[in-house]
C-alpha positions in Angstrom: 9.2 -21.8 6.8 10.5 -19.5 4.1 8.7 -21.6 1.4 5.5 -21.5 3.3 5.7 -17.7 3.7 6.4 -17.2 0.0 3.5 -19.5 -0.8 1.2 -17.3 1.4 2.3 -14.2 -0.6 1.4 -15.9 -3.9 -2.1 -17.0 -2.8 -4.5 -14.5 -4.2 -8.3 -14.4 -3.6 -10.7 -15.7 -6.3 -12.3 -12.9 -8.2 -15.9 -12.7 -9.3 -16.1 -13.7 -13.0 -19.9 -14.1 -13.3 -20.1 -10.6 -14.8 -18.4 -9.8 -18.1 -15.7 -7.2 -17.7 -15.0 -4.3 -20.0 -11.8 -2.3 -20.4 -11.6 1.2 -18.9 -8.7 3.6 -19.5 -8.4 7.1 -18.4 -6.5 10.0 -16.7 -6.8 11.3 -13.2 -6.2 15.0 -12.5 -7.0 17.5 -9.7 -9.0 20.7 -10.0 -5.8 22.6 -11.1 -5.5 20.2 -14.1 -2.4 18.5 -12.6 -2.0 14.7 -12.8 -2.6 12.8 -9.6 -0.1 10.0 -9.0 -0.7 6.5 -7.5 -4.5 6.6 -7.1 -6.2 3.4 -6.0 -8.7 2.5 -8.7 -11.3 -0.2 -8.5 -14.5 -1.7 -7.2 -14.0 -2.6 -3.5 -17.0 -4.8 -3.1 -15.7 -7.1 -5.9 -12.0 -7.0 -4.8 -11.0 -5.5 -8.1 -8.3 -2.8 -7.9 -5.2 -1.4 -9.4 -2.9 1.7 -8.9 -2.6 4.5 -11.4 0.8 5.5 -12.8 2.9 8.5 -11.7 1.2 10.6 -14.4 -2.3 9.7 -13.3 -3.0 7.2 -16.1 -4.9 4.0 -15.4 -6.5 1.0 -17.1 -8.6 -1.7 -15.6 -11.1 -4.4 -16.7 -14.3 -4.2 -14.6 -18.0 -5.2 -14.9 -20.6 -2.5 -15.4 -20.5 -1.1 -11.9 -19.1 2.0 -10.1 -15.4 2.6 -10.2 -13.9 4.3 -7.1 -10.8 6.5 -7.0 -9.0 6.8 -3.6 -6.0 9.0 -2.8 -4.8 10.2 0.6 -4.8 13.9 -0.4 -8.2 13.9 -2.3 -11.9 13.1 -1.8 -13.1 9.8 -3.2 -14.0 10.0 -6.9 -16.6 7.8 -8.7 -17.3 6.8 -12.3 -20.3 4.7 -13.5 -19.1 2.0 -16.0 -21.6 1.3 -18.7 -19.3 -0.2 -21.4 -15.8 0.0 -22.7 -14.1 3.5 -22.5 -10.7 4.7 -23.4 -10.7 8.4 -22.5 -12.3 8.7 -19.1 -11.2 11.9 -17.3 -11.5 11.9 -13.5 -11.2 15.1 -11.6 -10.5 14.7 -7.8 -11.2 17.4 -5.3 -8.8 18.1 -2.4 -9.4 16.3 0.8 -11.1 18.0 3.7 -9.4 16.1 6.5 -9.3 18.2 9.7 -5.8 19.4 10.8 -4.1 17.8 13.7 -4.8 19.4 17.0 -1.9 19.4 19.5 -2.2 19.4 23.2 0.1 20.8 25.8 2.0 19.0 28.5 5.1 16.9 28.9 6.2 14.3 26.3 8.6 11.4 26.3 10.3 9.6 23.5 8.9 6.1 23.0 8.4 3.3 20.5 4.8 3.0 19.6 5.6 -0.1 17.6 8.5 -2.5 17.4 9.3 -5.0 14.8 8.8 -8.1 16.9 10.6 -11.4 16.7 12.3 -12.0 13.3 11.5 -15.3 11.6 14.7 -17.2 10.8 15.1 -17.7 7.0 11.7 -16.1 6.5 10.9 -13.6 3.8 8.0 -12.3 1.9 7.9 -11.5 -1.9 6.0 -8.8 -3.7 6.1 -10.6 -7.0 3.7 -13.2 -8.4 3.8 -15.1 -11.7 1.3 -12.7 -13.3 3.5 -9.7 -12.6 4.4 -7.2 -9.9 1.8 -7.0 -7.2 1.1 -3.2 -7.4 -1.2 -2.3 -4.5 -0.4 -5.4 -2.3 -0.4 -4.0 1.2 1.1 -5.5 4.4 2.0 -3.8 7.7 1.8 -3.9 11.5 -0.8 -3.1 14.1 -0.1 -0.7 17.0 -2.1 0.6 19.9 -1.7 4.2 21.2 -2.7 4.4 24.9 -2.1 8.2 25.0 -1.8 10.8 22.3 1.3 10.0 20.2 3.2 12.2 17.7 4.9 10.1 15.0 8.5 11.1 14.3 10.1 8.0 12.7 8.8 5.1 10.7 11.5 2.4 10.2 11.5 -0.8 8.1 13.9 -2.9 6.0 14.0 -4.3 2.6 15.9 -7.6 2.3 16.7 -7.3 -1.4 15.1 -5.5 -4.4 15.3 -6.6 -8.0 12.5 -4.4 -9.3 13.6 -1.3 -11.3 11.9 2.0 -10.6 10.4 0.7 -7.4 8.2 3.1 -5.4 6.6 2.1 -2.1 4.0 3.9 0.0 3.6 4.0 3.8 0.1 4.6 5.1 -1.6 4.8 8.5 -5.1 3.8 9.1 -7.2 4.1 12.3 -9.0 0.9 13.1 -12.6 1.4 14.3 -15.8 -0.5 14.8 -17.1 -4.0 14.3 -16.7 -5.2 11.6 -13.5 -3.3 11.5 -13.3 -0.1 9.4 -9.9 1.2 8.3 -9.9 5.0 8.1 -7.0 6.9 6.5 -5.6 9.6 8.8 -2.8 11.1 6.6 -3.2 14.4 4.7 -0.4 13.5 2.2 1.2 10.3 1.0 4.5 9.0 2.3 6.4 7.7 -0.8 9.7 5.8 -0.6 12.0 5.0 -3.5 13.6 1.6 -3.1 16.9 1.2 -5.0 17.8 -2.1 -6.8 20.1 -4.0 -4.5 20.8 -7.6 -3.4 21.8 -6.2 0.0 19.6 -5.3 3.0 18.4 -1.7 3.0 17.3 0.0 6.2 14.8 2.9 6.0 14.1 5.6 8.6 11.4 7.9 7.3 10.6 11.2 9.0 7.1 12.2 7.8 6.8 15.8 6.4 3.4 16.3 8.0 2.7 16.2 11.7 0.9 12.9 12.5 -0.8 12.9 15.9 -2.4 9.7 16.8 -5.3 9.8 19.4 -5.6 6.8 21.7 -6.8 3.7 19.7 -5.6 1.0 17.3 -3.8 1.7 14.1 -2.6 -0.2 11.0 0.8 1.1 9.6 1.2 -0.4 6.1 3.8 -0.9 3.3 2.6 -1.2 -0.3 4.3 -1.3 -3.7 2.7 1.4 -5.9 5.0 1.7 -8.9 7.8 0.2 -10.8 9.2 0.1 -14.4 6.3 -1.5 -16.2 8.4 -1.8 -19.4 10.7 -4.1 -17.4 7.7 -6.1 -16.2 6.5 -6.6 -19.7 9.9 -7.6 -20.9 10.3 -10.2 -18.2 6.8 -11.6 -18.9 7.8 -11.9 -22.6 11.0 -13.8 -21.7 10.7 -17.6 -21.7 10.7 -18.8 -18.1 13.8 -21.0 -18.7 15.8 -17.9 -19.8 14.7 -15.5 -16.9 17.0 -14.4 -14.2 15.4 -16.1 -11.1 15.8 -13.0 -9.0 14.4 -10.6 -11.6 11.3 -8.5 -10.5 11.4 -9.8 -6.9 11.3 -7.6 -3.8 11.9 -9.5 -0.6 11.1 -8.2 2.9 12.1 -9.8 6.2 9.2 -11.3 8.2 8.4 -11.1 11.9 6.1 -12.9 14.2 3.4 -10.3 15.0 -0.3 -10.1 14.0 -1.0 -7.9 11.0 -3.3 -7.3 8.1 -2.8 -7.7 4.3 -4.7 -7.0 1.1 -3.8 -8.4 -2.2 -4.9 -5.6 -4.5 -5.7 -1.9 -4.2 -9.1 -1.4 -2.7 -9.3 -5.1 -1.7 -10.5 -6.2 1.7 -7.9 -6.1 4.5 -7.7 -9.5 6.2 -5.8 -10.8 9.2 -2.3 -12.1 8.6 -0.1 -13.9 11.3 3.2 -12.2 10.4 4.4 -8.7 9.3 7.3 -6.9 7.7 8.7 -5.5 10.9 7.7 -1.8 10.8 8.7 0.2 13.8 7.2 3.6 14.8 9.0 6.0 17.2 7.9 9.4 18.4 6.7 11.4 21.4 4.0 10.2 23.8 2.0 13.0 25.6 1.9 12.4 29.3 
């Protein structure tokens, strides 16, 4: 079972190579001139995407098309690609998401989402032979039957051998047919994951008030950053000389329907298992 799950994590969708790609490099800032960290950069319709660095730098090879720039706290940015470019400057405007509106009445503590049944000997890996899968996203689906205020988001990392690892937790509302995934957060939830061969349990209390209206939601985990110098070093090391555990991040797997996407701005697709995220909070009666 474990081998099958690891294989599933290494199967990446075929990309469109019919169009010649050109290299684009640049810097993403806000209207104050400050760097914007961990922006999703790519062409969604072509399933091409990456994540910018902590200082807003990005580089990507794309056809002559429109690059999109997505970040929880900002409005979507766009750039028309017409050839190679090394000094693209993208300025993102602050997001205009409406504030959460709270209702009166009684509340009770409740789990909106539980991990599910753990798969014995099952684990998923956020590494593939080409390097770290920055932007790979996997989570769990929850349904709120009444208004729900999120207080705790819990998950575990089985072991982490990626230096400088930063993950992001996101929450999307699922609407329509075909399904549309709409971000509902006003600010990112970032989590630093220490290097360790032991299980690490996380209990995240979001800084912002997250009120979920009745409906379906996707709560996801994605790797957004790591020590890229370490990645390049391991790629340059002959495979026979590499530490087998180097650059791997393993998560326990659970039997419960979920979604995954392989690259930033790629399409979210159904997946039969998840990483066991739990969500606890207050349900309005």
